[in-house]
C-alpha positions in Angstrom: 20.4 -56.9 2.8 17.0 -58.6 2.4 13.6 -57.4 3.5 12.7 -53.8 3.8 13.2 -50.9 6.1 10.7 -48.6 7.6 11.3 -45.1 8.7 9.0 -44.5 11.7 9.4 -40.7 11.4 8.1 -40.9 7.8 5.0 -42.7 9.1 4.5 -40.1 11.8 4.9 -37.3 9.2 2.3 -38.9 6.9 0.0 -39.3 9.9 0.2 -35.6 10.6 -0.5 -34.9 6.9 -3.6 -37.1 7.1 -4.7 -35.4 10.3 -4.4 -32.0 8.5 -6.4 -33.3 5.5 -9.1 -34.6 7.8 -9.3 -31.2 9.6 -9.5 -29.4 6.3 -12.2 -31.7 5.0 -14.2 -31.1 8.3 -13.9 -27.4 7.7 -15.1 -27.8 4.1 -18.0 -29.9 5.4 -19.0 -27.3 8.0 -18.8 -24.5 5.3 -20.9 -26.5 2.9 -23.5 -27.4 5.5 -23.9 -23.7 6.3 -24.3 -22.9 2.5 -27.0 -25.6 2.1 -28.8 -24.3 5.2 -28.5 -20.7 4.1 -29.6 -21.3 0.5 -32.1 -24.1 0.8 -35.1 -21.8 0.7 -33.9 -19.8 -2.3 -34.8 -22.4 -4.9 -37.6 -20.4 -6.3 -41.3 -21.1 -6.7 -41.3 -22.4 -10.2 -41.4 -26.1 -11.3 -37.6 -26.3 -11.4 -37.3 -25.1 -7.9 -40.0 -27.4 -6.7 -38.3 -30.4 -8.4 -34.9 -29.5 -7.0 -36.5 -29.1 -3.5 -37.8 -32.7 -3.8 -34.3 -34.0 -4.8 -32.2 -31.8 -2.5 -32.4 -34.0 0.7 -31.1 -37.0 -1.3 -28.4 -34.9 -2.9 -27.3 -33.5 0.5 -27.3 -36.9 2.1 -25.1 -38.3 -0.7 -22.6 -35.4 -0.4 -22.4 -35.4 3.4 -22.2 -39.2 3.6 -19.3 -39.2 1.2 -17.6 -36.4 3.2 -18.0 -38.3 6.4 -16.6 -41.5 4.9 -13.6 -39.5 3.5 -12.9 -37.9 6.9 -13.3 -41.3 8.6 -10.8 -42.9 6.2 -8.3 -40.1 6.7 -8.6 -40.4 10.5 -8.2 -44.2 10.4 -5.2 -44.0 8.1 -3.5 -41.5 10.4 -4.2 -43.7 13.4 -2.9 -46.8 11.7 0.3 -44.9 10.7 0.9 -43.8 14.2 0.4 -47.4 15.5 2.8 -48.8 12.9 5.4 -46.1 13.7 5.2 -47.1 17.4 5.5 -50.8 16.5 8.5 -50.2 14.3 10.2 -47.9 16.8 9.6 -50.6 19.5 11.1 -53.3 17.3 14.1 -51.2 16.5 14.7 -49.9 20.0 13.3 -52.4 22.5 13.1 -51.3 26.1 16.0 -52.2 28.2 15.1 -54.7 30.9 17.0 -54.3 34.1 17.3 -57.2 36.4 
């Protein structure tokens, strides 16, 4: 046999795994956002706190931009896996045309 074979159910299973990873990362993002919001004003009034307060918006932006990109990639991967699974299922089991 030449070529390769694809198991559509394996693609579907991995899509579900990626969906769960995206949901978990979204929960982490929400929890982290709440922690930043809660603790932002506890940096202190010394020079170190003032310096961190200046840098914090950029730090937060980098963290949350990276999380959003990660979540987006997981969601795109899951979607692509589902499309591939449907395509392979369709090729292996084409609809019966009556006529």
